[in-house]
C-alpha positions in Angstrom: 28.2 -2.1 44.7 29.6 -4.1 47.5 32.9 -6.0 47.0 30.9 -9.3 47.5 28.4 -8.4 44.7 31.3 -7.4 42.5 32.7 -10.9 42.8 29.3 -12.5 42.1 28.9 -10.2 39.0 32.4 -11.0 37.9 31.6 -14.7 37.4 27.9 -14.3 36.6 27.6 -11.1 34.5 24.2 -12.1 33.1 22.0 -11.9 36.2 18.6 -10.4 35.9 17.9 -7.4 38.1 15.8 -9.6 40.4 18.5 -12.2 40.7 21.1 -9.4 41.5 18.8 -7.9 44.1 18.2 -11.3 45.8 21.9 -12.1 46.0 22.6 -8.7 47.3 20.1 -9.2 50.1 21.6 -12.6 51.3 24.3 -11.0 53.4 22.0 -9.0 55.6 19.4 -11.8 55.9 22.0 -14.5 56.9 23.6 -12.0 59.5 20.2 -11.4 61.0 19.2 -15.0 61.2 22.7 -16.1 62.4 22.3 -13.9 65.4 19.2 -15.9 66.4 20.0 -19.4 65.1 23.7 -20.2 64.5 23.7 -21.8 60.9 27.1 -20.4 59.8 30.2 -20.2 62.0 30.9 -16.7 63.4 34.2 -16.4 61.6 32.7 -17.7 58.3 29.7 -15.2 58.3 32.2 -12.4 57.1 33.1 -14.7 54.2 29.6 -15.7 53.3 29.7 -14.7 49.7 32.9 -16.7 48.8 32.7 -19.6 51.3 28.9 -20.3 50.8 27.2 -18.4 48.1 29.9 -18.5 45.3 31.0 -22.1 46.3 27.3 -23.2 45.8 27.2 -21.5 42.4 30.0 -23.5 41.1 27.4 -26.1 40.3 26.0 -23.7 37.7 29.4 -23.8 35.9 28.9 -27.5 35.1 25.2 -27.7 34.4 22.5 -25.3 33.2 19.3 -26.9 34.6 16.4 -26.8 32.2 13.1 -25.5 33.5 11.1 -28.1 35.3 14.1 -29.9 36.7 13.6 -31.2 40.2 16.5 -31.0 42.8 17.0 -32.2 46.3 19.6 -30.6 48.5 20.7 -33.0 51.3 22.0 -31.7 54.5 21.4 -28.2 53.3 22.3 -26.5 56.7 21.3 -22.9 56.2 20.4 -23.5 52.6 23.6 -24.2 50.6 23.9 -24.9 47.8 20.2 -24.9 47.5 19.3 -21.2 48.0 21.9 -19.7 45.6 21.0 -22.2 43.0 17.3 -21.5 43.4 18.0 -17.8 42.7 20.0 -18.7 39.6 17.3 -21.2 38.3 14.0 -19.8 39.1 12.2 -22.4 37.0 13.8 -25.3 38.8 12.1 -26.8 41.8 14.2 -27.3 45.0 13.5 -29.5 48.0 16.0 -28.6 50.8 16.3 -31.2 53.6 18.1 -31.3 56.9 17.7 -33.3 60.1 18.1 -30.2 62.3 14.8 -28.3 62.4 16.2 -24.9 63.4 18.4 -24.9 60.2 15.3 -25.6 58.1 13.5 -22.7 59.9 16.2 -20.3 58.5 16.1 -21.8 55.1 12.3 -21.3 54.8 12.5 -17.7 56.3 15.3 -16.7 54.0 13.4 -18.2 51.0 10.2 -16.3 52.0 12.0 -13.0 52.5 13.5 -13.3 49.0 10.1 -14.4 47.5 11.6 -17.7 46.3 8.5 -19.8 45.4 10.7 -22.6 44.0 12.2 -23.6 47.4 10.7 -25.8 50.0 12.7 -26.6 53.2 11.7 -29.9 55.1 12.9 -31.0 58.5 13.6 -34.7 57.8 16.3 -37.3 57.2 16.9 -38.1 53.6 16.1 -41.8 54.3 12.4 -40.7 54.8 12.2 -38.9 51.4 10.8 -41.3 48.8 10.1 -39.0 45.8 12.2 -38.9 42.6 14.5 -36.1 41.6 16.7 -35.3 38.6 19.6 -34.4 40.7 20.6 -34.6 44.3 23.1 -31.9 45.4 25.1 -31.6 48.6 28.1 -30.0 50.2 30.1 -33.2 51.5 27.8 -34.2 54.3 29.3 -37.7 54.7 31.7 -40.2 53.0 30.8 -40.3 49.3 29.9 -44.1 49.0 27.6 -43.7 52.1 26.0 -40.7 50.5 25.3 -42.6 47.2 23.8 -45.4 49.1 21.4 -43.0 50.8 20.1 -41.1 47.8 20.4 -43.6 44.9 16.6 -44.5 45.4 15.7 -40.7 44.8 17.2 -40.4 41.3 14.5 -40.2 38.6 14.7 -42.4 35.5 13.4 -40.0 33.0 16.1 -37.5 31.6 15.5 -33.9 31.0 18.9 -32.3 31.1 22.1 -32.4 28.8 23.9 -34.1 31.8 22.6 -37.6 33.0 20.6 -37.6 36.2 22.6 -38.3 39.4 24.5 -36.6 42.2 26.3 -33.3 42.1 28.6 -33.0 45.2 30.8 -30.2 46.4 33.9 -31.5 48.0 37.3 -30.4 49.1 40.7 -32.0 49.6 41.8 -35.5 48.3 39.1 -38.0 48.0 40.4 -40.3 45.3 39.7 -43.4 47.5 36.1 -42.3 48.1 35.2 -42.2 44.4 37.2 -45.2 43.3 34.1 -47.5 43.3 32.4 -45.1 40.9 35.2 -43.9 38.7 33.7 -45.0 35.4 30.6 -42.8 36.2 32.2 -39.8 37.9 33.4 -36.6 36.4 35.5 -34.2 38.5 35.7 -30.4 37.9 38.2 -28.2 39.7 36.4 -25.1 41.0 39.7 -23.1 40.8 39.1 -23.4 36.9 36.0 -21.3 37.4 36.9 -19.0 40.3 40.3 -17.5 41.1 39.9 -17.0 44.9 42.4 -19.0 47.0 39.6 -20.7 49.0 38.8 -22.8 45.9 42.3 -24.1 45.3 41.4 -27.7 46.5 37.6 -27.6 46.0 35.9 -29.8 43.4 32.4 -30.4 41.8 31.9 -34.2 41.7 29.2 -35.3 39.2 28.1 -38.9 39.4 25.6 -40.3 36.8 23.1 -42.8 38.3 
């Protein structure tokens, strides 16, 4: 077992064989595609499993999506957090959107290679997406208030999950000012409480109920 997969298994010991195999294949798939289309910085590709895969999976430490949940990943880039979450939650539907077409090409090729039928990558801006979702997830693509304004229209009214519908945002550093307008409806989780690697020291999962 590779060191990368040992780390994944340490924090997610209950993976099925299919999930394990899909996670194990991510490294080679992203290396191959990154040679053709640069979606992850050259220095970061060696840290793919901690900086991208495990970071994405922190969301699964704060919510266990019920089957039938619909999620939109905004500014997905090469497919994070959407692809790791789609592996973890095969009965949840994921729409991954990005305004850069070549990144979406990588998303769809990786999803196809892994046989992920619950992932659809679309080259568009989130402003053009009108349909409702239970949750919108993202890795800090813009200032939080601006992001909320862009995606509020996409949050479904009907509740399915234990956590109220809304935004689940991965963010690093100090952003107290950014969440001040929403503080009554925001919950913050320190990723360092879930994962011990130093990369996560300042990283948080931000949950905003809408």
